[in-house]
KEKE-3310 file (N, C-alpha, C; in steps of 0.2 Angstrom, whole numbers, plus 5000, padded with zeros to 4 digits):
npx = (5317:5319:5306:5308:5316:5334:5348:5366:5377:5392:5403:5396:5397:5397:5391:5386:5385:5379:5367:5361:5359:5350:5339:5336:5332:5321:5313:5309:5318:5330:5345:5362:5377:5393:5406:5421:5425:5420:5414:5407:5399:5390:5384:5377:5369:5360:5354:5347:5340:5333:5332:5344:5359:5376:5391:5407:5421:5435:5437:5448:5452:5452:5449:5441:5430:5425:5421:5410:5402:5398:5390:5380:5375:5370:5360:5351:5346:5344:5336:5337:5350:5345:5352:5368:5377:5391:5399:5410:5425:5440:5449:5462:5470:5483:5497:5502:5515:5522:5516:5516:5519:5514:5502:5495:5494:5485:5473:5470:5470:5459:5448:5447:5453:5448:5434:5432:5435:5425:5413:5415:5414:5400:5392:5388:5377:5369:5364:5373:5377:5378:5363:5355:5340:5326:5324:5337:5348:5355:5370:5376:5387:5396:5402:5410:5409:5421:5427:5426:5429:5444:5450:5464:5476:5469:5473:5476:5463:5455:5460:5456:5442:5441:5445:5434:5424:5428:5428:5415:5408:5413:5410:5397:5393:5398:5390:5378:5376:5370:5360:5362:5360:5372:5375:5381:5385:5388:5393:5391:5397:5395:5388:5397:5408:5420:5431:5435:5446:5455:5460:5474:5485:5497:5509:5514:5520:5532:5534:5532:5518:5510:5503:5494:5487:5481:5472:5464:5459:5450:5441:5435:5429:5420:5412:5407:5399:5388:5384:5375:5364:5367:5355:5347:5354:5354:5340:5338:5346:5338:5327:5333:5338:5325:5320:5312:5318:5333:5344:5360:5369:5369:5369:5372:5371:5374:5373:5369:5373:5384:5393:5394:5389:5395:5410:5411:5408:5418:5434:5448:5460:5455:5448:5459:5465:5456:5454:5468:5470:5460:5466:5479:5489:5499:5513:5527:5534:5549:5562:5553)
npy = (5546:5555:5558:5564:5564:5562:5570:5572:5585:5592:5605:5617:5630:5642:5649:5638:5627:5631:5637:5626:5618:5626:5626:5613:5611:5620:5612:5602:5593:5584:5590:5586:5595:5598:5607:5617:5625:5629:5641:5644:5633:5635:5647:5644:5634:5641:5649:5641:5632:5618:5608:5607:5600:5602:5595:5593:5593:5591:5587:5580:5574:5558:5553:5562:5562:5549:5549:5559:5551:5541:5549:5553:5540:5536:5546:5542:5530:5517:5520:5524:5534:5547:5554:5560:5574:5579:5592:5600:5609:5615:5629:5635:5647:5648:5647:5631:5628:5635:5634:5630:5613:5609:5616:5611:5598:5599:5603:5590:5582:5587:5589:5577:5564:5568:5568:5555:5548:5553:5548:5534:5533:5537:5529:5516:5520:5525:5513:5505:5491:5474:5465:5476:5484:5493:5509:5513:5527:5541:5547:5563:5571:5586:5592:5600:5610:5611:5599:5594:5603:5611:5625:5638:5641:5636:5624:5613:5612:5609:5597:5589:5589:5583:5570:5567:5565:5552:5545:5545:5539:5526:5522:5524:5513:5502:5503:5499:5486:5488:5496:5510:5525:5536:5552:5564:5582:5593:5608:5625:5642:5650:5662:5661:5661:5654:5657:5668:5668:5661:5665:5672:5681:5687:5681:5677:5687:5690:5682:5676:5673:5682:5694:5687:5679:5689:5694:5683:5682:5694:5690:5679:5686:5693:5683:5677:5687:5686:5673:5658:5659:5654:5649:5646:5635:5627:5624:5616:5605:5600:5595:5586:5577:5572:5566:5553:5544:5548:5557:5552:5562:5579:5595:5610:5626:5644:5647:5636:5634:5642:5638:5624:5617:5622:5622:5608:5604:5611:5608:5603:5610:5622:5627:5628:5639:5649:5651:5654:5666:5674:5677:5680:5671:5668:5664:5674:5682:5679:5690:5700)
npz = (5600:5585:5573:5562:5546:5544:5540:5535:5533:5527:5531:5534:5539:5532:5516:5503:5511:5523:5518:5513:5525:5531:5522:5522:5536:5536:5529:5537:5541:5552:5554:5554:5555:5549:5557:5560:5570:5587:5591:5579:5578:5589:5586:5574:5578:5587:5578:5569:5577:5587:5577:5571:5573:5578:5572:5577:5568:5557:5541:5538:5549:5555:5568:5574:5564:5566:5579:5577:5568:5577:5586:5578:5575:5588:5589:5579:5583:5578:5566:5549:5541:5531:5521:5515:5512:5504:5505:5510:5507:5499:5490:5482:5473:5460:5450:5444:5442:5451:5463:5480:5485:5497:5497:5486:5490:5501:5495:5490:5501:5508:5499:5493:5499:5512:5509:5506:5518:5526:5520:5520:5534:5537:5528:5532:5541:5531:5525:5520:5524:5529:5532:5534:5536:5529:5521:5511:5512:5504:5494:5491:5481:5481:5467:5453:5439:5435:5436:5424:5414:5413:5420:5420:5433:5444:5446:5455:5463:5452:5449:5460:5458:5446:5450:5459:5450:5445:5457:5462:5452:5452:5466:5465:5457:5465:5476:5473:5477:5490:5487:5489:5483:5473:5470:5459:5459:5447:5449:5445:5445:5460:5471:5483:5497:5495:5486:5492:5501:5493:5481:5480:5473:5476:5480:5469:5462:5456:5446:5429:5428:5434:5429:5419:5429:5437:5428:5427:5440:5440:5430:5436:5448:5441:5435:5447:5452:5444:5447:5454:5467:5484:5490:5480:5475:5486:5487:5476:5480:5490:5482:5474:5484:5488:5477:5468:5459:5457:5446:5439:5438:5441:5432:5438:5434:5430:5416:5405:5392:5389:5400:5400:5388:5376:5380:5380:5367:5359:5351:5360:5359:5353:5364:5373:5367:5367:5381:5384:5377:5383:5395:5393:5392:5383:5373:5372:5357:5350:5353:5357)
capx = (5319:5316:5303:5310:5322:5340:5354:5373:5380:5398:5405:5390:5399:5395:5390:5381:5383:5375:5361:5358:5357:5344:5334:5333:5328:5314:5309:5307:5323:5335:5351:5368:5382:5400:5410:5428:5425:5415:5410:5402:5394:5385:5380:5373:5364:5356:5351:5343:5335:5334:5332:5351:5364:5382:5396:5414:5426:5438:5436:5455:5453:5449:5446:5435:5425:5423:5416:5404:5398:5395:5386:5374:5372:5366:5354:5347:5344:5342:5334:5342:5352:5342:5357:5375:5379:5398:5400:5416:5431:5444:5451:5467:5473:5490:5500:5505:5523:5525:5512:5519:5517:5509:5495:5492:5492:5480:5468:5468:5468:5452:5443:5447:5454:5443:5427:5432:5434:5418:5409:5416:5411:5393:5389:5384:5371:5365:5362:5378:5380:5375:5358:5351:5332:5323:5325:5343:5349:5359:5376:5376:5394:5396:5407:5411:5410:5429:5428:5425:5432:5449:5453:5470:5477:5465:5474:5475:5456:5452:5462:5452:5435:5441:5445:5428:5420:5429:5426:5408:5405:5415:5406:5389:5392:5399:5385:5372:5375:5366:5354:5363:5362:5377:5373:5386:5383:5392:5391:5394:5400:5390:5390:5399:5415:5425:5437:5437:5453:5458:5464:5479:5491:5503:5515:5517:5521:5538:5534:5529:5511:5507:5498:5488:5483:5477:5466:5459:5455:5446:5436:5431:5425:5414:5407:5404:5393:5383:5383:5369:5364:5367:5349:5344:5357:5351:5333:5339:5348:5332:5323:5337:5337:5318:5318:5310:5323:5338:5349:5366:5373:5365:5373:5368:5375:5370:5372:5371:5376:5391:5396:5395:5388:5400:5416:5411:5408:5424:5440:5452:5465:5452:5447:5465:5467:5452:5456:5474:5469:5457:5470:5485:5493:5502:5521:5530:5538:5557:5564:5548)
capy = (5546:5559:5555:5568:5562:5565:5570:5575:5590:5594:5611:5621:5636:5647:5648:5633:5622:5635:5638:5619:5617:5631:5624:5606:5612:5622:5607:5597:5588:5585:5591:5586:5598:5598:5613:5616:5630:5628:5646:5644:5628:5638:5652:5641:5631:5646:5652:5636:5629:5611:5603:5607:5598:5603:5590:5597:5590:5593:5581:5577:5571:5552:5551:5566:5559:5543:5551:5562:5546:5538:5553:5552:5533:5536:5549:5539:5524:5511:5523:5525:5541:5549:5557:5563:5579:5580:5599:5604:5609:5621:5631:5640:5648:5649:5643:5625:5628:5639:5633:5626:5607:5608:5619:5606:5592:5602:5602:5583:5580:5590:5588:5570:5560:5569:5566:5547:5545:5555:5544:5528:5533:5537:5524:5510:5522:5525:5506:5500:5486:5468:5464:5483:5484:5499:5512:5516:5534:5542:5551:5568:5574:5592:5592:5606:5610:5611:5591:5592:5609:5614:5632:5639:5644:5632:5616:5608:5611:5605:5590:5586:5589:5577:5564:5566:5562:5545:5541:5545:5534:5519:5521:5522:5506:5497:5503:5495:5480:5490:5500:5517:5529:5541:5557:5570:5588:5597:5615:5630:5648:5652:5667:5659:5664:5649:5660:5674:5667:5656:5668:5677:5680:5691:5677:5676:5694:5690:5676:5678:5672:5687:5697:5682:5677:5695:5694:5678:5684:5699:5686:5675:5690:5695:5678:5676:5692:5683:5666:5656:5660:5647:5647:5642:5628:5623:5621:5610:5599:5596:5591:5580:5571:5569:5563:5546:5541:5554:5557:5551:5568:5586:5601:5616:5632:5650:5647:5630:5634:5644:5635:5617:5614:5624:5619:5601:5603:5614:5604:5605:5615:5628:5629:5630:5645:5654:5653:5658:5673:5678:5680:5682:5665:5667:5664:5680:5681:5680:5697:5705)
capz = (5594:5581:5567:5556:5542:5546:5535:5537:5528:5529:5529:5535:5542:5527:5509:5501:5517:5528:5515:5513:5531:5533:5518:5525:5542:5535:5525:5542:5542:5557:5551:5557:5551:5552:5557:5563:5576:5592:5591:5573:5579:5593:5583:5569:5582:5590:5572:5566:5582:5589:5572:5568:5578:5575:5573:5577:5565:5551:5536:5538:5556:5555:5574:5575:5560:5569:5585:5575:5566:5583:5589:5573:5575:5594:5589:5575:5587:5574:5561:5544:5539:5524:5516:5516:5507:5505:5503:5513:5502:5499:5484:5483:5466:5459:5444:5447:5441:5457:5469:5485:5485:5503:5496:5482:5494:5505:5491:5489:5508:5511:5494:5490:5505:5517:5507:5505:5524:5529:5517:5523:5541:5537:5524:5536:5543:5525:5523:5517:5529:5529:5537:5534:5535:5528:5515:5511:5511:5497:5495:5486:5481:5477:5462:5450:5432:5434:5435:5416:5410:5417:5420:5423:5439:5449:5444:5461:5464:5446:5450:5465:5455:5441:5455:5462:5445:5445:5464:5463:5447:5455:5472:5463:5455:5470:5481:5470:5481:5496:5486:5491:5476:5474:5465:5459:5457:5443:5451:5442:5449:5465:5475:5489:5499:5495:5483:5495:5504:5489:5475:5483:5468:5478:5481:5462:5458:5453:5441:5422:5428:5438:5425:5417:5435:5439:5423:5429:5446:5438:5427:5442:5452:5437:5435:5453:5454:5440:5449:5457:5475:5488:5492:5475:5474:5492:5486:5471:5484:5493:5477:5472:5489:5488:5470:5468:5456:5455:5440:5441:5439:5439:5431:5440:5432:5428:5409:5403:5385:5389:5405:5399:5382:5372:5381:5379:5360:5356:5351:5366:5356:5352:5370:5376:5363:5370:5388:5384:5374:5388:5401:5392:5393:5376:5373:5369:5352:5350:5352:5359)
cpx = (5316:5313:5305:5316:5328:5345:5360:5375:5387:5400:5399:5391:5396:5393:5385:5380:5378:5368:5357:5355:5350:5338:5331:5330:5322:5309:5307:5312:5327:5342:5357:5373:5388:5403:5416:5429:5419:5410:5405:5397:5388:5381:5375:5367:5358:5352:5346:5338:5337:5334:5340:5355:5371:5387:5403:5419:5429:5438:5443:5456:5449:5445:5440:5429:5421:5418:5410:5399:5394:5389:5379:5370:5367:5360:5349:5343:5341:5339:5339:5344:5349:5347:5363:5377:5387:5399:5407:5422:5434:5447:5456:5471:5480:5492:5504:5513:5526:5522:5515:5516:5512:5502:5492:5490:5486:5473:5465:5466:5461:5447:5442:5447:5449:5436:5427:5431:5428:5413:5409:5413:5404:5389:5385:5378:5366:5362:5367:5381:5376:5369:5354:5344:5330:5326:5332:5343:5353:5364:5375:5383:5393:5403:5407:5411:5418:5431:5428:5429:5437:5451:5460:5470:5472:5467:5473:5468:5453:5454:5458:5445:5435:5441:5438:5423:5421:5427:5419:5405:5407:5411:5399:5388:5393:5393:5378:5370:5370:5360:5355:5364:5368:5376:5379:5383:5388:5390:5395:5396:5393:5393:5392:5406:5421:5432:5439:5445:5458:5462:5468:5485:5497:5509:5518:5519:5527:5539:5530:5521:5507:5501:5492:5483:5479:5471:5461:5455:5449:5440:5432:5427:5419:5409:5404:5398:5387:5380:5376:5370:5364:5360:5346:5347:5354:5344:5334:5341:5342:5328:5327:5337:5331:5316:5317:5316:5328:5342:5355:5370:5369:5370:5369:5372:5371:5368:5374:5375:5383:5396:5398:5394:5393:5407:5416:5411:5415:5430:5444:5457:5461:5450:5453:5467:5463:5453:5463:5473:5465:5461:5476:5491:5496:5510:5523:5534:5545:5558:5559:5549)
cpy = (5550:5556:5559:5564:5565:5564:5573:5579:5592:5601:5616:5628:5642:5645:5642:5628:5625:5635:5631:5617:5620:5628:5617:5607:5615:5617:5602:5592:5589:5585:5591:5590:5599:5605:5612:5620:5630:5635:5647:5639:5631:5642:5649:5637:5635:5649:5647:5632:5622:5606:5603:5605:5598:5597:5594:5592:5592:5586:5578:5573:5565:5551:5555:5564:5553:5544:5555:5556:5542:5542:5553:5546:5534:5540:5546:5533:5519:5514:5524:5533:5542:5551:5560:5568:5581:5587:5602:5603:5615:5622:5637:5641:5649:5644:5637:5624:5631:5637:5628:5619:5606:5611:5614:5600:5593:5601:5594:5580:5581:5587:5581:5565:5561:5567:5559:5545:5547:5550:5537:5528:5533:5532:5518:5513:5524:5519:5502:5496:5480:5468:5471:5481:5491:5502:5515:5524:5535:5547:5556:5571:5581:5593:5599:5605:5609:5603:5589:5597:5612:5621:5633:5642:5641:5625:5611:5607:5608:5598:5586:5584:5583:5571:5563:5563:5554:5542:5540:5540:5527:5517:5520:5515:5501:5497:5501:5489:5482:5494:5508:5521:5535:5546:5563:5576:5592:5605:5620:5636:5649:5658:5665:5661:5659:5652:5666:5674:5663:5659:5673:5677:5684:5687:5676:5682:5694:5685:5679:5676:5677:5691:5693:5681:5683:5695:5689:5679:5689:5695:5682:5679:5692:5690:5676:5681:5690:5676:5665:5658:5654:5645:5644:5635:5624:5620:5616:5604:5596:5593:5585:5574:5568:5566:5556:5542:5546:5552:5555:5557:5574:5591:5606:5622:5638:5650:5641:5629:5636:5640:5627:5615:5616:5622:5612:5600:5605:5608:5607:5610:5622:5631:5632:5638:5651:5656:5656:5665:5677:5681:5682:5677:5663:5668:5670:5678:5682:5687:5703:5707)
cpz = (5589:5576:5561:5552:5544:5541:5539:5532:5530:5526:5529:5538:5538:5520:5508:5507:5521:5524:5514:5520:5533:5529:5520:5532:5541:5532:5531:5543:5548:5553:5556:5552:5553:5551:5561:5569:5580:5592:5585:5574:5584:5590:5578:5573:5585:5584:5569:5571:5583:5583:5569:5574:5575:5577:5572:5574:5558:5547:5536:5544:5557:5562:5576:5571:5563:5575:5583:5572:5571:5586:5584:5574:5582:5593:5584:5578:5583:5567:5555:5543:5532:5519:5519:5511:5508:5502:5505:5507:5503:5492:5485:5476:5466:5453:5447:5446:5447:5464:5474:5485:5491:5501:5491:5486:5499:5502:5491:5496:5510:5505:5492:5496:5510:5515:5508:5513:5528:5526:5520:5530:5541:5532:5527:5539:5537:5523:5521:5522:5528:5534:5537:5532:5534:5521:5515:5509:5505:5499:5489:5487:5478:5474:5459:5442:5430:5434:5428:5412:5415:5416:5423:5429:5445:5448:5450:5462:5458:5447:5454:5462:5450:5445:5457:5457:5445:5451:5464:5458:5450:5461:5470:5461:5460:5475:5479:5474:5487:5494:5487:5484:5478:5468:5465:5456:5453:5444:5447:5447:5453:5468:5483:5491:5498:5491:5487:5498:5499:5484:5478:5478:5470:5478:5474:5458:5454:5448:5434:5422:5431:5434:5422:5423:5437:5434:5425:5435:5444:5435:5432:5446:5448:5436:5441:5455:5450:5442:5453:5464:5478:5490:5486:5474:5480:5490:5481:5475:5487:5488:5475:5478:5489:5482:5471:5465:5453:5450:5443:5442:5437:5438:5433:5439:5430:5421:5406:5396:5386:5394:5404:5392:5377:5373:5380:5372:5357:5356:5357:5364:5355:5359:5374:5373:5366:5376:5388:5382:5379:5393:5400:5393:5386:5376:5369:5363:5353:5349:5355:5366)
residu = (MET:SER:THR:SER:PRO:THR:ILE:VAL:ILE:THR:GLY:VAL:SER:SER:GLY:LEU:GLY:ARG:ALA:ALA:ALA:GLU:ALA:PHE:VAL:ARG:ARG:GLY:TYR:ARG:VAL:PHE:GLY:SER:LEU:ARG:ARG:PRO:GLU:ASP:ALA:GLN:ALA:LEU:GLN:GLN:ALA:LEU:GLY:PRO:GLN:PHE:GLN:PRO:LEU:LEU:PHE:ASP:VAL:THR:ASP:ALA:GLU:ALA:ILE:ALA:THR:ALA:ALA:ALA:GLN:VAL:ALA:ALA:ALA:LEU:ASP:GLY:ALA:PRO:LEU:ALA:GLY:LEU:ILE:ASN:ASN:ALA:GLY:VAL:ALA:PHE:GLY:GLY:PRO:LEU:LEU:TYR:GLN:PRO:ILE:GLU:VAL:VAL:ARG:ARG:HIS:PHE:GLU:VAL:ASN:VAL:LEU:GLY:LEU:VAL:GLN:VAL:THR:GLN:ALA:PHE:LEU:PRO:LEU:LEU:GLY:ALA:ARG:PRO:GLY:PHE:GLN:GLY:GLN:PRO:GLY:ARG:VAL:ILE:ASN:ILE:GLY:SER:VAL:SER:GLY:ARG:VAL:ALA:ALA:PRO:PHE:VAL:GLY:ALA:TYR:VAL:GLY:THR:LYS:HIS:ALA:LEU:GLU:GLY:LEU:SER:ALA:SER:TRP:ARG:ARG:GLU:LEU:ARG:LEU:PHE:GLY:VAL:PRO:VAL:VAL:LEU:ILE:GLY:LEU:GLY:VAL:THR:GLN:THR:PRO:ILE:TRP:ASP:LYS:GLY:ILE:ASP:ILE:SER:ALA:TYR:HIS:ASP:THR:PRO:TYR:PHE:GLU:PRO:ALA:ARG:ARG:PHE:VAL:GLN:PHE:VAL:ASP:ALA:LYS:ARG:ARG:GLN:GLY:LEU:SER:PRO:GLU:TYR:VAL:ALA:ALA:ARG:LEU:VAL:GLN:ILE:LEU:GLU:ALA:ARG:ARG:PRO:ARG:LEU:ARG:TYR:THR:ILE:VAL:PRO:ASN:ARG:LEU:LEU:ASP:THR:VAL:LEU:PRO:GLY:LEU:LEU:PRO:ALA:ARG:TRP:LEU:ASP:TRP:LEU:LEU:ALA:ARG:GLY:VAL:GLY:LEU:THR:ARG:PRO:ARG:PRO:GLY:ALA)
# end
């Protein structure tokens, strides 16, 4: 049985998930990370060494999740799981008026329902079970500033992050029974590939939203270049997992004033006007 603390991280093939796996391995943790493709799992295991163990599952596949949880339980051999970091997620841009319902549904299947069933599967290993002896582990949910500030053209993604705010709060209160902390990360723009495949506005070329959506994509690209590095966020996650008494919610953003403080202080109609003005979401005047 390994004496290293053990954690599970979902979605480690790239971006923040991979950076987090690397950071925790360097810190001396044994990391189980979820990936969907065997070739990615093999490559990452070779890169990170024996302290990293891949788990092959999609967060929407309940059977594969159960198999992965059993694999981790066997490796723990009665020791507690130190942490679960729910990082896996998807984001596909588009105006909600025209976005196909199957794309909207995919957001919720992965970002909400997938997260719930992964957490349910691993919570007993974190200590959420009768008769557990030892130090409970903790859950860290990677949320977003979008959970509180809704941008246009990413409505389905925003909806899932709003849902995660509520789920995390309810779960946090329920899991006091077992002493398992639940921490939510309100993450700002990071230099990760999540949007590389997500904002394809070509499907909306013949809609009134095409030009505003194009401007929004330009805005996101500019913000991402100024975003936080995955390595910086990963280092913060190590600190949060190891904090003696973690906060309930951490806001990790490039510019706290512009990214969270001002949007939270402005009246909603003012914020609506500013966002609409920025990307051109204004109703044409009659006869224009």
